[in-house]
N, C-alpha and C positions, 0 to 999 in steps of 0.2 A: 811765579809770575802768573797773573790771571790770563786765561785764554779769551780771545775775542769771541763775539757772537758767532753762531754756527754759519749764518749766511755770509757774513763778511769773511770768515775764515775760508769757506769753500770758494768764494770768488777769488780770493788771494791765491789759494792753492791752484786753482784752474790756470791762472796767469803764469804761475811758476812752472807748472807742468808743460804749458805751451812753449815756454822758453827752454825747457830741458829736453823735450822729446827728440830734438835734432842733435843733442850733444852725444858724441860718440864714446866718450869716456864713461864707462859703466860705474867705475869706482867713484867718480865725481857725483854722478846721479844718486848712487846709494848713500853717499855721505850727506848730500843735500836733503834727502827724504828719510833718513834713518829714524828721525824722531817723530815722524808723522804716524798717526793712527791708521790702521787699515780701513776703518769706517770712513775717515775723512778722505783718504785717497780714492776709495770707491765712489763717494759722492762727487768728487771732482772728475773722475773718469767718465761718469755718466754724461758730462757736459762736453766731452772731447769727441772728436771723430775716432772711429775704431782704429784707423791707421796710426793716429797719434798715441792712443792708449796702448796699442801693441808695442810700440817703441819704448814706452815707459816701462811696461811689464817686463820686457826683455832685458832691461838694464837693472832691475831690482834684484835683491837677494831672493832666492827661491822661496824661502819661508814667508817673507813679506809679500811677495807677489801672489803666492797661494792664498794667503789670508785676504788679500784684496779681492781676488776672484770670488772667494766664498761670500764676501760681503756685498758683492754686486747683486742687484735684482736679477731674477732668473732670466728675463728677456735680454737684458744687457749682457749678462755673463755668457749666454749662448752665442751672442754675436762675437764675443772675444774667443771663446774656446774653439770654435770651428776654424779659426785661423791659426791656433797654436799647434805646434808639432807635438806628436805623441811623447817625445822625450821630455819636453817641458812639462806636460801634464803629468807624466809619471813622476817627475821630480816633485811636483806639487803634492801628489798623493802620498809620497814617501814622507814628507815633512808635516803634513797636516794631522791634527788630532782625528781620531777615527770618525767621530760624529760629523766633523766638518768634511771629511772625505766622502761620507755618504751624501752630504749636501752637494758636493761637486758632481756626484753621479747624476743628479737631476738635470744638470746642464749638458750632459753628453748622451749620445745614442747608446743604447744598451750594448751593442756589439763593440763599440769603441771602448767603453768602460771595462768590459770583460777582458779585452785585449790588454788594457793598461795593467790590470791585476796580474797579468802573467809576467810583467817586467819589474814589478816592485818587489821588495823583500818578501819572502814567503810568509813570515810571521804577520806582517801587516796585511797581506792579501787574505790570509785566513781569518783575521779579525774582521775585516770588512765584510767578507762573505758571511760570517756568523751574524753580524748585525743586519745584513740584508735579508736574512731568513725570517725576521720578524715582520709583522704586518706594517704597511706604510701608515704613518700617523700614530704608531705605538711608541711607548717609552723605550722598548728594547732597540728600536731602530736608531735612536739618537743618544743612547747612553754611552758612557765611556767605561772601558774595562780597566783603565789605568788609575786605580784608586789605592789609597794607603791602607793596607790591611796588616793586622798582627794577630798572633795567637793569644789566648786568654792568659798565658803565663809570661808573655813578653814583658820585660821591664821597661820603664821609661828610658833608662840608659841605653838599652838595646835598640829601641825604636828610634831614638835620636841619632844613634850611630848609623843606623840603616838610612835614615833620611839624609844625613850628611854625605854618605858615600854613594848614594844612588845617583845615576845619571839624571840630568834635568828632565829628560823626556819620559822617565819611568812613570811619574805620577802627573796626572793632569790637574788634580786638586789635592791639597793636603790639609785643608781646614778641619776636616773631620777624620778621625782614625776609626776604622771599622774592625771589630773583633770577631774573627771567624774561628770555628772549630776545625778539626782536621778534615771534615767532610765538606767544608765550604759553606756551612750554615751560619747565618748571622746570629751572634750572641748578644751584641750590644755595640754602642758607639760612644765616643767621647771626643771633645775638641782638642786640637793640638795645643791650644792655649792652656787648657787644664793640665795637660801633660807637662808643659814647661814649668808650671808652678808646683808640680808634685815632686816628692822625693825620688831620686834616681832609681831606688830599689822597688818602687811601687809597681805592681803588675797591672796589666790592662784590665783584668777582671775586677780589680778594686776601683778603677776609675770609670768603668763603662756604665752607661745608662741602658737598662734592658728594655724599657718601654719606648720602642723606636717607631717613628712614623715612616712607612715604606711605600714604595710603588711596585705594582706588578709589571712584569716584563711585557705583557701584551695589552695592558690597559691603554686607553687613548691618552696621548701626551698632554692634551689640554686639561684633562681631569687631574693628572698628576701635577701639572704646572700650577693650577689654581690651589691645590692642596699645599704645595710648597709656599705659595704666596700667603696663604691663610696663616701658616705657622711661622713665616718669616725665616725659613731655613735657607742655607746656602746650597744644599744638595739633598737629594733623597736616595737612599740605597734601593737598588732595584733587585727584586727577588723573583725566582721562577715559581712555578706552582708547588714545588716541594719545599720552598723556603730557603733554597741556596741563593747566595748573593751572586748576581751576574754582572753588576756594574753600578754606576752612579749616574743619576740624572742631575745635571748641574744647573745652577741658577741662571747662567747666561742663556742657556737653551730655553729654560722656562719663561724667561722674560720675553724672548723673541716670539715664542708660541702664543703667549697671552696677547702681545701687541698685535700679532697678525690676526688672531681670532676676533679681537675687539674691532680692529679696522674693517675686517670683512663684514661684521655685523652692522657697523655704521654705514658702510657703503650700501648694504642691502636695504637699510632703512631709507636711503635716498634713491632707491631704484637702480642700483648699479650692481651687476653680478661680477663674478670672477674672484680670483685670489687677491691678496693684499700686496700687490706689486707696487713698486715705486712709480709715481706718476710719470717721471721723466723716462722711465724705461719702456713705457708703452707707446707704441706707434699709433697712427691714426686708425688703422684697421683694428687694432686691439681695443681702442676706446670705443669704436663703433660697435663691435661685437658685445661689449659689456653693457651698452646702453640701449641699443635698438630693440632687442627682444622685449625688454620691459616697456618701452614706449609703445611698441606695437600692441602688446597685451592691454595696456591702459587705453590705447586709442580705440580698440574695439569695445572695451568696457564702457567708454564714454559715448559710444554710438547708442547705447541704451537710453541715455538721457535725451539724446536727439529724437529717438523713437517716441518717447513720452511727449515731447513738445509737438511732434508731428501729429500724434493722436488727438491732442486737444486743439491743434491749430488748423486742422483741415475739416472739411465737411460742412453740411448745413448748420448743424448744431455745434458750433465751435467758436473759438476766440478769433479766428481769421488772422493769424500771425503772418508777418512778413516771412517768406521762405528763408531769408538770411538768418533769422533768429534760431532756426533749427540747428545750425552749426556752431552756435556760440559756445556751448559746453565742450564740444569737440576741439575747437580751436584754442580756447583759453586753457583747457586741460592739457593739451599737447605742449603749449608754451610753458605752463607752470611745471609740468613734469620734467621737461628737458632742462629748464632753469634749475630745478631742484637737484637733478643729477649732477650738473656741473658745479653748483655751489658746494654740494656735499664733497665732491671729489677734490676741489681746490682747497676748501677749508681743511680737509684731512691732510692734504699735501703741505699746507702751511704749518699745521700743528706738528707734523713730523719733520718739519724743516727740509722737506724734499725740494721745495721751491721757496723763493723769497720775493718780496715786492719788486726787486730789480729784474725778475724773470717775467714781468708782465707781458712783454711783447712776444716772447717765445710761447707763453701760455695762450695768448690771444690768437697767434698764428695757427697753432695746433687746433684750438677749439673752433676756429672759423672753418677749417677744412672739415672737421667732424660734423659741425652743424649743417654745412652745405649738403653733405652726403645724407645725413639723417633727414633733413628738411625735404630734400628731393624725393626720398623714398616715401615719407609720410604724405607729401604733396600729391604724388602719383596715386597713392592708395586713396587719399581723400577725394581726389577728382573722380576716380573710378567708382567710389562709393556713392558720391553725389549724382553722377550722371547715369549710371546703370542701375544701382540698387534703389535709390530714392527718386530717380528720374526728375531731377530738379532743373533740367535744362542746361544748355551750354553756357549761358552767362553766369549763373550761380555756381555751376560746377567749376568754371574757370576761376572765379573769385576764391573758392575754397582751395583749389589747387595752388593758387599763387600765395594766398594768405598763410597757409601752413608753413612753407619754407621761411617766409619773412618773419613770422612770429617765433619760430624755433631759432632762427639766427639771432634775433633780438634777445630772446630769453637766454641764449648761451652767452652772448656778449655781457649782459647784465650779471648773469650768474657767475662768470669768471672774474669780472673786474671788481665787483663790489667787495668780495672778501679780501682781495689784494689791496684795494684802496683802504679798507678798514685797518688792515695790518700796517699799512704805511703811516697812517695817522695815529696809531697806537690804540686802536679799538680792537677788542677780541673779534676775530673773523667769524666766530660762531654766532655773533649777533646777526650777521647776514645769513641766517639759516633758511631752510627750505620754506617755512611759512611766510617769512618776510618776502623772499624772492617771488613766491607764488602770488601773493597779494599784489605786488608791484607789477608783475608781468601780466596778470589778469586785466588790470586797468589799461595799461599801455597796449596790450595785445588787441583789445577791442578797438582802440584808435586805429591801429594798423589795419585791422580787418575791415572796418567801415570806410576807411580812406581808399583802400583798394576797391571795395565794392562801389563806392561813390564814383570813382573815375572809370571803372569798368562799365557800370550801368550807363553812364553818360555816353561813353563811346559806343555802347551797344545800341542806344536809342538814336544816335545821330545817323 
């Protein structure tokens, strides 16, 4: 049966969770949510209050709950784990694959994570500590040590018997079979599919391919992920500097790394800093910190344009411009840049299905508060710049100080609503890209500026 679209599925799941969080029968909740993907549950939990989400997590099977926590954006996960008891988190660590356990470490204080390692099985704790010795952002940090390895003389019959008798948690991936010698050095690799089609007496050395694409244990994970994508592999063997095989870098981790790297690049192009966190996981303060430094830097850069206008607009041998004209580049630049930030953020969130058109009010409410804070900061700086630095007088300085917040608020409204509206009517939200928003806000921002100036100047002359 075909699954519904992601947005409608998430909305439906949110309603189900809101009806289930008060149910006291854990078995009933587990049965109701047994077939749900952790990714879908995580997306739904983002839209719940932490109290509601904690009740749901408490009733889930430990493995399912652990996988949901790992799939939550960092900021949201931190809000949950600080309320979860150590015994629950230890159970999560015990059932998670090691690379996911490392991800959970990012949501916890170092002291608390170290304490949890003392109460989980020693073998798991040792493996986690080994992985944590590698640099952050390296392949070794997220590889799995639970791969399917055989010796060169192992027959197909032997490896299939081993696979049948092994506990399910012994291997994280079995798509590829890695051939290692007695010292742990990689000799070759072949697919399990190839083994299934071979004669039972065939040895691994006869099946293996010796020209293997590998990753280094300390190389950046993004480099290895892009290499994996280039060749279309499911996984890459990870070797140390001597050539010994230490683990496997899996395709799901590679996909996540590439998506986060590309998202971060897209946000940077729109003037937004920070990591590739889910939009809904970020509060007003986080959104402010990601945007304001860029706007402030661009704000001061645009004062250079105003300085050029002042140079040619003042003095005896000049164009005798109206003082209001000096601030036009500053004002429309601030509006265009803030609108560009918002439309880039919302378009990205729509593309990744973090928000949907039905979330428009929640988006507007959040962006309104952020715009008021940013606009107030820029308005104060603009007033100080006009009054003290350029000595434009109280009336003009007041106009600049009032126009900046108004234009930023307008640009934010347009920048957040247009991509959502485009998505609603079936148009690619990317059409409402930064150049389009900037052009639109430039024109309308001038209207706002001059209307404020017109009414202020009239009041000043009365």
